C-alpha positions in Angstrom: 0.0 0.0 0.0 1.3 3.4 -1.0 1.1 6.2 1.6 0.9 9.9 1.0 3.8 12.1 1.6 3.7 14.2 4.8 3.1 17.9 4.1 4.2 20.9 6.1 2.7 24.4 5.7 5.2 27.2 5.2 5.0 30.9 5.7 3.9 31.6 2.2 1.1 29.1 2.5 2.4 26.7 -0.2 3.1 23.3 1.3 6.5 21.6 1.2 6.1 17.9 0.7 8.1 15.5 2.7 8.4 12.0 1.4 7.3 9.1 3.6 10.3 7.0 4.6 9.5 4.3 2.0 9.2 7.0 -0.7 12.5 8.7 0.1 15.1 9.1 -2.7 18.0 6.7 -2.2 21.0 8.2 -4.0 23.5 5.6 -5.3 26.1 7.0 -3.0 24.1 6.2 0.1 22.4 9.6 0.7 18.7 9.4 1.6 16.6 12.5 0.6 13.2 13.3 1.8 12.3 16.7 0.4 13.4 19.5 -1.9 15.6 21.1 0.7 17.6 17.8 1.1 17.8 17.5 -2.7 19.1 21.0 -2.9 21.7 20.4 -0.2 22.8 17.2 -1.8 23.2 18.7 -5.3 25.2 21.6 -3.9 27.4 20.0 -1.2 27.1 16.3 -0.9 26.9 14.9 -4.5 29.7 14.7 -7.1 29.2 14.9 -10.8 29.5 11.2 -11.4 26.7 10.5 -8.9 24.5 13.0 -10.5 25.2 11.5 -14.0 24.3 8.0 -12.6 20.8 9.3 -11.9 20.5 11.4 -15.0 21.6 9.4 -18.0 20.1 9.6 -21.5 16.4 10.0 -21.2 16.3 8.9 -17.6 16.2 11.5 -14.8 15.5 10.0 -11.5 15.4 13.3 -9.7 12.8 14.8 -11.9 10.7 11.6 -11.7 10.9 11.6 -7.9 10.0 15.2 -7.5 7.0 14.8 -9.9 5.7 11.6 -8.5 6.4 11.8 -4.8 6.8 15.5 -4.0 4.2 16.5 -6.5 6.0 19.6 -7.7 5.5 19.5 -11.5 7.2 22.9 -12.1 10.4 21.8 -10.4 10.3 18.4 -12.0 10.1 20.0 -15.5 13.1 22.3 -14.6 15.1 19.3 -13.4 14.3 17.4 -16.5 15.9 20.3 -18.6 19.0 20.6 -16.3 22.1 19.4 -18.1 24.4 19.3 -15.0 24.4 19.2 -11.2 24.8 23.0 -10.8 21.9 23.8 -13.1 19.7 21.2 -11.3 20.6 22.8 -7.9 19.6 26.2 -9.3 16.2 24.7 -10.5 15.6 23.4 -7.0 16.6 26.7 -5.4 14.1 28.5 -7.6 11.4 26.0 -6.6 12.2 26.4 -2.9 11.5 30.1 -3.1 7.9 29.3 -3.7 7.8 27.6 -0.3 9.2 30.5 1.7 
């Protein structure tokens, strides 16, 4: 049975989704991500380019898919799908996070 992601209200009124433990994003390096803030931190500080490329190869984009399906942020997911590198992906998530503040 699939559970819904936990959601927390923010000052702006837009809700920031937090993935249920079983829906967390498991990065191939061992990091476990539960929301957009964790993804942003990982992309900027904790993930190298090779790890990013592992999850974004060819037509596959694990980050975009997870953000769309689990966190339900279609705008951010589309921006992640267009990102060609880790830095651009981090910027896309940073822009999305501004909507939650």
